[in-house]
Each structure stands twice: as C-alpha cells, then as structure tokens.
C-alpha positions in Angstrom: 24.9 -0.8 -33.3 25.7 2.8 -32.2 25.6 3.5 -28.5 25.3 7.1 -27.2 26.7 8.0 -23.8 25.5 11.1 -21.9 26.6 12.3 -18.5 24.8 14.8 -16.2 25.1 15.3 -12.4 26.5 11.9 -11.3 24.2 10.1 -13.8 25.0 8.4 -17.1 22.6 7.2 -19.8 23.5 4.7 -22.5 21.0 4.7 -25.4 20.8 2.4 -28.4 18.1 1.5 -30.8 16.6 -1.2 -28.6 17.7 -0.3 -25.1 18.2 2.4 -22.5 20.6 2.1 -19.5 20.6 4.7 -16.7 23.5 4.6 -14.2 23.2 6.7 -11.0 25.9 6.7 -8.4 24.8 9.2 -5.8 21.5 8.9 -4.0 22.3 10.6 -0.7 19.7 13.3 -1.1 17.3 11.5 -3.4 13.6 11.8 -2.6 11.8 9.0 -4.5 8.4 9.7 -6.0 6.0 7.0 -7.1 6.2 6.7 -10.9 5.8 4.2 -13.8 7.6 3.6 -17.1 6.6 2.3 -20.5 9.6 -0.2 -20.2 10.8 -2.8 -17.7 13.4 -1.6 -15.3 16.3 -3.6 -13.7 18.1 -2.0 -10.7 21.4 -3.3 -9.3 22.3 -2.1 -5.9 26.1 -1.4 -6.0 26.4 0.0 -2.5 24.4 0.9 0.5 20.8 -0.1 1.5 17.4 1.1 0.3 13.8 0.4 0.2 12.1 -0.3 -3.1 8.3 0.0 -3.3 7.0 -2.0 -6.3 3.3 -2.4 -6.9 2.5 -1.3 -3.3 4.8 -3.8 -1.7 8.0 -2.6 0.1 11.3 -4.5 -0.2 14.5 -3.9 1.7 17.5 -4.1 -0.7 21.2 -4.2 -0.1 24.5 -4.2 -1.9 24.5 -6.9 -4.6 20.7 -7.2 -5.0 19.1 -7.0 -8.4 15.5 -5.8 -8.7 13.2 -6.3 -11.8 10.3 -4.0 -12.2 7.8 -4.8 -14.9 6.6 -2.2 -17.5 3.7 -0.1 -16.2 4.1 -1.0 -12.5 4.2 1.9 -10.0 7.4 2.0 -8.0 9.8 4.2 -6.0 13.2 4.0 -4.4 14.4 5.4 -1.1 18.0 5.1 0.2 18.3 4.1 3.8 22.1 3.8 4.2 25.1 4.7 2.1 28.5 3.1 1.9 31.3 2.9 -0.7 31.1 0.3 -3.5 
C-alpha cells in the first residue's frame, strides 16, 4: 500500500487507498465551524483542553482523550487552553 504524506501550515495529511489521516498541531487561533464529513472522524487530544460539539451536545476534552465522530454528524472543535505535549 502506498501512503502519501503532505504538509502545509502545521498540518499533515496521510492518504492511502482506504484511509485519510489529518494531523494538526497548532490550534491557538482556530475558530471552529460546524461541519460534517462523509467519513467517520477520530480525534486524539495530544495537549491542551477543548470543547467538542458533536450532534448538538458539548463535551469538554483534555490531553489523552479520544473522540469518535460518526459519518454525517455535525460537529465542531474549540480550543479552550493550550499546553505543550
């Protein structure tokens, strides 16, 4: 299987035939907008704290948390505190 790695502005994408991985490392100025995907999303919080809104429910998340977002469910992400991983 061939994996393609791309990098742009503190973000990396890994793309293969059957998967897509997006790694972001800097959310200090991120302004999350409600959106949906045609794929399931898994988020791992490496550092800091944030609020995830998934399907209209808000969740506080911290370093070490893993969040699963089903395909087609509206969600957004808002950082609330930053720290080093």
